[in-house]
N, C-alpha and C positions, 0 to 999 in steps of 0.2 A: 841687655838684649831682648826683645819682646817677641813672644810666640804668640798668634791668634789660633784658636781653634775653636772653630765654628761660633764665630761672634767673640770668643771669651779671650781675655788678655792674660797672657802668661808672663813675668816677670822671670828671667831666668839669671840669678844673683853666683850664682857658682858654676858649676860644668856640667850639672844635673837638673833638672825639674819635672815633676809628676803631675801632669794635668788630670784634675777630679771630675768624676762624671759621678752623679748620684743616683742608683737605680731605686725608682719611686714603688714602694711596697703598698700592693693592692691587692684583693680579694677576687681578681676577676680570673678565671683560668684562660691560660696562655700556652703556646707553643714555645718552642726554642724560637727567640728574635736574634735578629742582626742590626748591628747599627756600626758606622765608622767615625774613627776621630781622624780628622786631618790636618797638618800642619799648614797652614794657609798663607802666612806672612813673617819675614824675619826683618828686624830694623836696632839697632845699635841707639843706647839710649847714653844721653848726659857725654857724648863722646862724637868726634867725626875722625874719619880715615882718609887718608889723600890716595892711600895705596889701592889699589881696586883690587888686589890678590889678598888684602886684609879683611875686607869686605864678608862678615858671617855668609853662610849661605846652609841650605840643607842638604842631608846626604840622599843616601839611596833609599830610605824607608822614611816615607813622609804620611803614613797614612796604616792605621790599626783595626782590625775589624773585632767585633767584641759581640760575644752571643749571650744574652739573656737565658739562661737555662728555662726548662718549661717550669711551671708555676701552678699549683692551686687546682692540679688534677684537669687539664687541659680534655682526657680524653676521658673523663668520667672516673666516678665513685661508687662502686656497687653497694648496694644494702638493698636488704629484702624484708617484708613487714605482712602481717595479715592485716584482713579487711579493721580498719581502725586503729592503724599504724601500732599493733601490739604485736610481742615475737613470742609469746607461748598462749597455746588455747588448751584448755582440757575439756573433754565431749564425752559423750558416752557411745558406744557403739550403732545404737540404732539414730543417732546422728543424722536428719536426710539431708539437711541444706548443703547447699554448695559451700564449699570452704575456699575463699578467695583471698587470692595474694598478689602482692605488687613486687616485681624486681625495679629497683630505682637507680638511675645513673644519675647521680647529682655532680652538681660543677658543670663540667665543660662537658660538650656533646662533640668533640672534634672528631673527624675522621670515624672507620666503620670498626666496630670492636665485639668482643663477643665474652661472655661467661658463661661457665657449667656450672649446675647445681647436681650435687648427690646426695643420695637417699641413705643415711648413717643412721637412722633408728633403731629401734628392735621389731617394728611393725613388718608385715612384709609386702610390697608392691605387687598389684593385681589381688591378691588375695585379702587384703586387710584395707587397701583404699586404691583408688583409681587414678595413680600419676606413676611414670617414669622419668628417670633419669636424661635431661634431657641439655642442650645449649641452644643460649638465645643470643642472636645476632643484634646489634643495634647497629642501624644507618645513622649518618651522620645528621643530627638535630634529633634523633629519637633520645626519651628521658626515661622511658618506664615500659615494662612489660607484663602484661595479667597474667596469672598464675592460679590455678582452680584446679579443684578434686573433690570427687566425693568418698564419704566413707562406705565400704564394703562391708554390708552385715552376714554374718553367718552362725550356726549353730554350732562353733566350736570354741570348748571352755578356752578363755586366754586370761593372761595376768594384764596388768597395768603395760599399756605396750607405746612407744612412741615413734612417732614421724619428725625426722628431723632433717629438713632441708638448708643443706650448707653449700655455700656458694661457693665457689673456687677456679682455677684455671681462667683468668683472666687473659684476655690478650689484648693485642692494638693499643697498648698504652695503658690501660685502664688499669685500676686498683680494687680492691676489696676493703672496706672499712673494717678495719682491726675492733674486736670485741661485740657488744650488741648493733646488731644490724648485720653480723654476717651469715644467720641463720636464725630459721625459727622454727618453733617446736609445738606440734600437734600430739598431745596425750591423749591414747584409748582408754577409758576407766576400764579395769577387768569385768569380764562378762561373762554369761553363760556359765557360771558357777566355776570360774576360773581357778577358784582356792580350793576346789576340790568337795567332793562328799564323801565327809567322813563315815567310817563306819568300821565294827573289827571283819578282818579278814576270815573267809569261810572256815578255813584251817584251824584259828584261833575261837570260833565259836564253843570249843567245847575243848579246852586243853588242861593237863593234869599238870601240875605243879611239886616240885620237890622241895624238901629243906635243906638247907644249908647251900642253897645256892639262889642267884638272881634268876628268875623265869622270865623271860620275854614273852609277852603277850602281844601279838602284830596287828596293829589298825594300820588302816589305811585310805585314802583319799585317791576316789575315782573322779571321772571326768577332766578335772587340772589339777593342777600343782605347783600354781602362782604365790609367791607371796609364803610369808611364815604362816602356819595356824599352830595356836594353842590350845591343846583339848584338856578338860578337865576331866576327872573319872573319881568314881567312888568304888569300894568292893564292901558287899555287905553277908552277913550269914552268921552262922552260930559263934559266938566267942570269937569272932572275926581280930578286934585286936589282941587277943591273948595269943594268936595263931600267927600272924602277919605283924610285920613290924611297920608296913607301910599300907594304911588302906583308903587314902585318897591322894589325888598327886596332879600331876601335869604331865602332858608328853609334849613335844615339839616338833614339829615338821619343819624341816628346814625350806628354803624357796626352792622350788624344782623336785624338791622329793616326792614319792607316791607313796611309802610308808614308814612308819617308825614303831617303836616297841613303848609298852607299857611294863616298867619291870617290877615284880612282885617278888617281895622279898621273907619266903616263910619262917618262922620263928624255930633255931636247931635246937630241941629241947630234950633230947635225946629221951625220950616219953614213947613208949608203944600206944600207936591211935590207928584207928579203923579210919579208913579214907572218910574226908569230910569236903562238901559239897558249897560251893560260895558262889555269889553270883556278882558280876565284873561289870559295871554301867557306865558307859559314855556320857556325861550328862552337860557338857556345853564346848563350843569351840569360837575362839576368838582371831579374826586377822591381823595379821601387822601387817604393812606396807604394800598392802593393795586397795583398791576402791571398795566401796560398800556395797557397791553395784555386783560386783564380782567375788564375793567373799565367801569363806570357808562355810558349808554348813552340814546338818548331823542329816544323814541318810534317813527320809523318809518310813523308810520300811523298819520300825525300831525293832523287829526281831533281829537285827544285826548290829544293834546298840547295845545288847548286853549278851554276856560271855557265860559260859559256865565252866566254873575254876574246880576242879578236884586235886585236893590235897592228898597226894597218894600215900599209901603206905608203901615201905618198903621192899616188901616181898612179892609185888605184883610188877615186874619191870615191864612185860609185854601186853600188859592191860586185861579187861573184861570188856567182851563184845555184848550189845543186846542194842533192842529197840529202843530209841531214843526217848518216846514217848509212850506214856503209859496208857494210851487208850488201845482200847480190843478191836475195833472197827475202823476201818479207814476206807472211803467212798473212791473208786476209781471207776470213771466212764469208758464207753468203747472209744478206742483209738487214741488215747490218752496215755502218758508214762508218769508212774507216779513220783511223789516228791516223800516217801516214806525216809527217814532217817535213821543210819545206825550210829551208835557212837562207840567209843573205845576209849572207856574211863582207866584211870591210874597211868599204868605204865604206857608208854608210847614209843617203845624201841623196836625195832624192827620192821619189816614188812609182812603183813598176815594174809593169808588168803581164808575169805568166809566162805563157806558153802551154805547155799540157801534152796528150798524148793518149792513150789507151788503144788497144790497137791487137792484131790475133792474132798471134802468136809465142811463142818461149819463150828463155830465156838458158841454162838449165841442160839437159842431155840430159832426154829424156821416158822413160818406161818402153815397151816392145815393144805394139805394138798389139793384139794377142791378148789377151785377159784383162787390159785395159788396168789401171790403177790412176790413172796421170795422162795426161792427153793436154794437147793444145793446143787453145786455145778455139774451138769449132767454130762457134759464133754471137754475134753481138754482143748478142742480145738482154739477155745477161745484166751488161752492164755500158751504160755511157752511150759513145755510139760518137762520134769527130769529135774535133777540136780544142776544148780547154776552156781557159779563163784563170782568172786572180785577179788581185788586187791586192794589191801587198807595199806599205803606207804608208812614207811617209818615217819613218825613222830604226828601223823594226822590222828586227829581226834574224832572226826566225825567226817560221812559223806551219806551219800542219797541211791538206794539199792533201786538198781534199774529194772522196772517190772512194766510191763505194757498188754493190756486188754486190746484183742485183734478185733477191728472194725470189720465185721461180717455185712450188715445190711440184712442179718438174718432177725425178723422179729422174736424178741425173747422176753420171759418175765426178769424180774429182778434176781440175780445168782449170786451164791457167794461161794469162796473159796478159801483156804488156808495157807498163809504165808506162815513157812518156817525156817528158822536159824539152824541150819544140822550142823557145823561144827565149824571151828577155827584153827589154823595152823599155822606155825612161822614156815614163810616160803625159805628161807636159806639157815635153818638151825645149826648152831656153833657145836662144834667137833668136840663134844666135853661130856663128861660121865653124866647119862640119863637122867641118875637121880639127883644129881645138882641142877638140871634143868626144872624152873617154873615156868611151864609153856602157859598160852593165854588161854582164856577159857571164854566159855559163853556166859552170860550172867542170866538172872530169872525171866526177862522180858525178852523172849524170844519165840513167840508165836502173836499170829496178827490175822483176823478175820478182813476178808476182803471183801467187798460189796460193788456187783456192777448194778447202776440201776435199769428198770426196765429200759428197753427201747425198741424201734422201728415199730411201735405199736403191735405188741403179739396178741389183744384180741380187738384189732382191726382199728380203722379211721372210719368213719362215715362222714360223706361230702358230696357235695352237688359238683358237675364236672365243670361249672362254670360260676364264675362269683354274680357275672351280670349277662343280660342280653338283650338287644334292642329286637324290636318287632313293629312291622306296620297292623294299623288298625284290620286287615283283611288277612292276618296271619292264618287264623281259622284254628287248630286244635294243635297246641304244642306239644311234644312228649319232653318232658323234663326227666332225667336221669339222677340217680340216687347211688351213690357206688359203695362197697367197702372195700376198701384195701388195706396193705399191710398183713398182718397177722389174722388168724381165722380161730384162735381159740376159743370155745365156749359159743355159747348163743348171741347175735346182738339185735337190737331192734331200737327203731325210733317212731316218732311221730312226723307227719308235715301238716304244717298247717300256714295258713295268713298270718303273718306278724305284722304288730303295727310299729314297726321299727322308723325313728326319723328318716323324712330325707328331704331333700331341696325341693324336690319336684311334687304337686299334688297326687295324695295315694288312688288309684282307681275304684272304679265302685263295683264289688261282686251283684252277680247276676246281671248288670246294667252294662259293664264294661266286659266283664270275664265270668265264664264258669271254673268253680274248681270245689271240689269236695275232700275236706283234710283226710288222710289216711294214715295207717300205722304200716309200716314195714317193718320185718324180720327177717332173719336170715341163721342158719340154724348150726351147730357146732360143727368146722372146717369148712363154712361156706363162704366163700367169698363172689364176689360178682356184682352184677346193677340191678337195679328196679326202677321202672319208669312211670312216671305218674302222667297224668291230662290237664293241661289248661287248654280252655277255646277262649280263644280272644273273639267279642263278639264286635260284630262290624256295624256301625249306625250312619246317620246321614247328620247328625250332629257335630259342628265345629266343635273341636277339641283341641286343648295345646297336649304338650306331654305328660303323662300319668304312669306312674310306676306299680308294680306288684311284687311286692316282699314275701317270699317263701323261705319257711325257715324250718330246722331241726328242732323243736321247742322242748318236748320231755327231758327229764333227764336220762343219761343214757343208761346201761349198765354200766355196772363197776368194770372199771379198766377198760371200756370203748371209748374211744377218743374223737372228738369234733375237730372234720381236719380244716384247712383253710379257707374251704369255700362252704362254711355252716349255713351260710345264707345265700339264697339266690333270687337277685332284684332283674323284673322283666321291666324294660322300658318299653310301653306302647309310645310309639312317635306320634309328633301333632297330626290330626286329618282334618279332611272337608274344611281347610282354609282356617282351621280353629284358632291360629296363632294371626291371621290378619292379611289384608292385602294392602302393599305399601304402595303408594306414588307420592309425587308432588303436587303440592295444591294447584290445580286448574288455573286458580286465579292469579298465579304467581308470574309473572311477567317472563315471557321467552325469553327474552335478553334485559339482563340488566348492566347499566354503567354505572360504575362507581368510583370514587374518587380514594386516594390511597388514605391511609389512616382512618377507614370507616369500619363497618362492621357487616356482614351480609348475612340474616338470617332467611332459611330456604325453608319453608312450613311443608312438613311433609304428616300426611293423612293416612290412616289405619282405619282401612274399612272390613267389612263383611262380619269382622269377630276380632275381638282384644283379649284373649284369654293367653294367659302366661309370658313369660318375660323374653322380650326380643331384641337381639343386639345386631340393628341392620348398618350394613357397611356402606361407605362411600368412598369416592377417588376425585381426584383434579386433574385433567388432560389437558392440554401435554404434561406428562410427567417430568419432561427435562424443564419444566418452568416451574417450578414446586414452592419459589421462594416469595412470590407475591401473594397467596391464596394459602394460609396456614390454619388448621394443617392441610397435607397435601391429600391424606388418608386418616382414616377416624372412622368411627361409630357412635350411631345414634341410639341410645337405652330407651327401650320403650317397657314400662313397668306393667306389669296384669294389669289389665283394665284400663289403659291410656289408650287413648284412639289419636290423639296429637303429638307432634313431635316438631323441634326445629332443629337444621342443619347451621350450626353457627361456625363461620370464618372469617377472621380476621385478614382485613386487606392491609398488607405488609406495607409500612411508610419507610422504604430502606433507604432514600436518599441516592438513589442512583436514576438517572437521565433515563427515560423510557418512554416510548410510542405508546399508543394505544395496545394492549396488549388483550388478547381473546383465551378463553378456557372453558373448559364445559365442567359442570359438576355432577356426575352421576352415582346416582344409587344403585347398591350391588344386592346380591342375596343376601338374608343374613347368615351368622356362623353357624348356625344349626338352621337348614333352611324346612326343613319336614313342616309341613300346617301354613305354610306361608307361599305367598305368590308376588310379584312384581306386577305394578298395575299398567295404565296405559302410558303414563308421564314418568320417565325416569331418567330423566338429565335437564338440566337449563344451562344457557348459555352467558358469560359473565363477560362484559368489557372491563378492563381497569385503564380509568382514562391515562394520557400522556400525562407526565409530571417529571419536575425537577430540570425544566430547559431542555427537553430531547434534543431541539435544534441547536442548543448552544446560548449562551450568555456572552455578549461584545462587550469590550470596553476598548477605548483607545489609549496610547500613553507615547508621549514625545523620546525619544532615544537622543540624549543630550551627547556632544561630540567626546566628553570624557568616559563614555558609557554605561552613567546613570541613568536611570528614568523617571521620569518626571510625571504625576499625575493629571496632571490639570496646566502647569505654567513653564515654560523653559527659556533661557536665556543663551541666542546663540549669536556669533559674529558676523558682521556684513560679507566677510567674503567667505564664508561657510561654501562649501558644493552642494551639499545636498543636505537635505533636514529629512531624518527618518522616522516615521508614525508606526509604533507597534500595533498592531491590532491584536487582542487574546481573545480567546475562545475558549470558555470553562463551560463546565457541566457536559450537556449531550453534546454527542458528535456526529449523530443519524444525517443521514442525507447531505449532499452537496449544498451548499449556502453560499448565496455572495453577499457581500456588504459595499454599500454606497457610501463614500466620502464626498466631504466637499469642503473646502478653504473659504473662508468669509473674511476679507479682508475688515481690518479695523482702521487704523490711520495707513498701512502698508497698502500697495499699489503692486499688482503684479502686470509683467510685460508679456506671458503667456497665455491670452485668453482662451476658453474653451478646456472642455476635457482633457487632460494626460493619463494614458496607461502605461502602466507597468507590468512586466511578470516578476512574481518573488518564488521563492520556495516552498512548494507546501509539503512536502514530505522526503525523507531520504533513506531507500532501501537497499538491502545488499547487493552485490553485484550478482549478473546471472548471466548465462550462457543464451539463453532464450525467453522470451515473455510470452504469452499467451491471454490476450483479452477476450473474456465473453459476458454477455447476458443472460442469466439464470432464470428461464421464465417463469419455472416454479415458484422457486425462490423469490422472486422480482428483485433481485438485484443485481449490482454489476460486478462481475467477478474477474481477479487477473492471477496466471500461474508462473511463479518464475522457476528456473531450472538450472540448478547448482551442482555440479557432478551425481552422483547418486540419490542427490535428494530435492524434490520437487513442492513448492510452497503455495500453497492457495489462499488467497486475498480474496476480502470480504469488502467492497466499496461503503464506508459510512463518513464520507465526507473527507477520508482518510482511508489508504488501504489497511485492514487490519486483517491479520493472519489468524485465520479460522482451521488450517486441517494442512498436516503435512502428509506426502506421499514418497515412499520409499522404491523407488524404481531405478534400478543399473542402468545407469548410461542412457538416460535416457534422452531419444532424438527427435521426438516428433510428438505434442500435444493438441487434441482437435475437439471442438465440444459441438455438439449437434442436440437439438431436439427431435424428439417423437413419438407420438400418440401419448401428448400432453405430458413427457416426462423427457427430464433433462439428463443426459449423457456425456461423459468425458471418454476419451480414448484415447492412449499412448503406446509409445512402442519404445521397446529396450531394445538398444543396439544388440547386446549380450544373449536374449533367451527369447523376449515375448511379446506380445500384444495385449495390454490390459486393459478391460472395460470396466467403467463405474457407471453409476445410477445415483441419481441424488435421493435420499431418503430424507422426507420431508418429517418425520417424525425427530432424527438425529438432529437434523438441520446439516447433514454431509452429506459426502459421497460414500459408497460403497462398493466393492469389488464385487462384480458379477460373472466376469465370465474370465478366462484366460486363454490363449491360444500359442501355441509353441511356435516362435518363428523367428529365428536371428535375422540379424543385418537389414533390420526394415529404418530406413532412413526419414520417411515422410509418409503421413495418412492422410486421407481426403476422402470425404463423404459426401453423397450427391442421391437425390429420389428421380424416380422417373416413375410413370405409370403406375403411381400408388405404392413403389416397393421403394426400399433402402439400402443404399451399396454400399462398401467399405471398400477403396482402393489402398492397398498397401504397397508402398517404393522398397524393392528389394535391392540394395545396392550391390550386395556378390553374396555367392554362397560361403558356408565356414571357412573354406578354404583361401579365401579372397580373390576365386573368379568370379569377374564382374557380369559375364557371358551367362545369365541366368536368369529365373522367371519372375515378376512381379505377379500377385493375386489379388484377384476381385472379390470380395466374400459378399455374401446377400443376407439382407434379416430375415427370422425363421417367425415368424409373428405366433407362432404356437409355443414357442420356448422363450421369446424374447430376447433373444439372444441370435450371433452371428452365428450362421450355417458353416461346419468346416468340414462338411462334404460336397455341397452344391458349389463348386468355387471354380472360377475362370484365370487361367495362367496365360500370360502374355509375356512373351520374351524382350528384356529390356538388358540395358549395358550400362550398368553404375547408375541407376533409376535414383534422382537425387528430389525429385517435386515430381507433382502431380495438379492437373487444374482441369475443371470440366467450363466448358462454355455454350450458349447456343445460338444455333444461328440458322435463318431462312426455318424455322421449327424443327431444327433436329440437332441432339444433345451430341456433342465432341468431347474429347479426354482426350488432353496434349502431356505426354510424358517426358521431361527434361532428363536427356540420357547425360553422362559425366564423363565416363571413362572406359576404354575398351583394353579390356588386358589380356587379348587375343595380340592387338595390333600393338598395345603400349600406348595408346594415343588418346588425347583427349578432346581429338578432332572428331566427335560421336555427336550423329545427326540426331535432332529428338525428334520422336515418332507422335504421329497424331492419328485417334482411333474413333470413331462412328458409331453411336445407338443404334442395332437393329432392332428395331419394335418386332420383327417377326421373330425371330428366335432368340430373344431377349440377351442378349452378347454385345459385346463392345469387336467391332471389325476393322480391320486396318482401314485407314481412309487412304484412297487412291485419287489424285487429283485428275479432274475429267476437263479436257479440254472444248 
């Protein structure tokens, strides 16, 4: 028996046979694919059958469908990497470049799939980096998506942090690669002292340790606590090795811990001993598992790196309290709080209350009473009087006494007072036999002298009222004031003289420019107030620049008297009599200059009459809206002292932009400091920059082949082609409308169509519009068009094509109208919703500006006309706001005084759904016809139009009546 399987012959020897189809293995991504196996023919081999019933035949199933499972990731295999195909990156926090990564979709790109990425590192999104979790959708055929973010720098102490971007949640049959490629890691090195700043805790700076126990001395790390930090320490002092079993060592901060302890082990020798003092120093720190950039450091305040360790004696469990320092005098300025420390030595058990007080007196000798520089405090109003107290908590060995000097703004000499520790007691003494109590006591250092420096000028401050003064040469006599302010203790005096203090301006000459006599001023004990001296400014006819007079307090002042902020007065005599010159453009320089792009323009400027002093002359280029072609558009020309000529230098910028001839005016302006100067007769020149870069365009012809390809100079077409298309390309400038002539020159081919053939082609496509208005702007010298699209109207300027130049936002614009008047161009538009808007062309900004808004709704059409030298605007009103078309349209007249349409002197004409109006002349008479469209009262559109005639007698429109 033979079975045919798609051109394959199978021999069935027994009762069964399995056809074999080999599936070819490849690397091509494929979706599930189907094919069929069909039994197509059946015959006997090597024998024949006469009985037709014995001929073999097929059963019911002769066809099988086989599906090849999807293979080689047909929907894609996602992976992620950073730029450079890397999967990890180590950076510093101040890394400013954009970190760029890519999510790749390898293998197949069938179907729309997506993949999500999660942020699972230790860094915080938004705070540490600018990236949020997201899902990327890949459309069919897309194989990669960009991923980028910045690192956010802050001042927060941080350890090493990681940003792990992990791919997850694939959809659409796509999968994520296993292992490398499923995520990327960016490590931000530790920063901003993330490892911490190491020092002793304040309460450990003065610690008491006891024998026969391990004594913890706390050390801390501020700011950050990232990574491990290993601190080294050493203990020094008299016989330290005999008293302690450990005199050096290390202390370890675990990651995240802000404090740890140094454990000191005094030897238990059972010998009676007096208290001994030792110094414990932190000597170094090493960070582990953290980048060097953020490693731990020692506190820059070295006073926090040394602790006083007292080895206590056994019979002082509550301690001895005294001032920490052995110094006698402390300085404490007004309005400040003291940093005076008290120490609790030996025992530290229990809460203590320490009593202290401030009292009048002194511990050191004072200066004499006459002319005192230091005296005992005369009033307790400067300090908090009486006994005060503070709590020293259990275990605390040192703290600061809160002591404040009142800031009273009263002039005072240096004063001193005494700070005294009065007593100390347990706040909660145990209930036991008093004889067994060993209470805390005060030590020997319990007195200090507090020195308040002299303040607020007790003997007076001498100064001028002003530091500088500018005057004209004709100012005459000036009264200059010297005042004594602040305190008035003792006499005060000073001498006022001319000084030769250096100045950038020349010094005025005494007896020529001014008159002044040196003078001595004095104030008696207890006297405040001012003294006046005279300085006379002399006027002359000499050309002079700015000059200065320096007057100062010259002699040494009495002891304790202070020179104030204004101890010198500078009087500036402004330039006069054109002393700094008259500035003008050289009259020989052409009135108009025509220049090419890329050249330099030098305009000579003359300084005549006088040339004293330095002058910074200003200039500008007009119009300011075109500053790019002449640069710089504004600037200054410096004239040095004695310089009489200078050049204003401008670059004619070659910008590569196609432009017509442009006109500019270069104008010189008054100097920055104009006194003593004057602008001459010629202050401006006109500059023309010639046309450049093909302002009207550069044309080239191309042959468009049937296959859509462009040929520069040769094309092959079939004889039966219906049309040969020539593309004319215009590059560079698009100024003005231009025409291009073309002609076919036959070679061996001949034409059956003699003469010129003309066709129309599409020049430009613009968006759809409900209304178009085209008009010519006389002032701008250009053709314009306005398109209306809903609430937006667009103004286009014709430059070979229409270019969009301005947008007007007018709600439901119904009618645009343009008109010239008095050599100016105007636009008027009606908003069906609320108003009539009037715009005027601005030649400076080259745009239309709103100048009037008339409140009037339901305007359907606007029309202007002029007669007898007057301008009129007729507004067709379709209906009132309620929808009634039986209303009045309005005729406005132009007010030449205001340059606007008058809203007072108007004529109202009854209309019914007025939609349009038009004026015309006939037999030397002016007529206005109004198209009415609907009568709401009659509910009919059969509404006649009305005709009005202009009455020259009363300058009004009157209803026209037909005369037979």
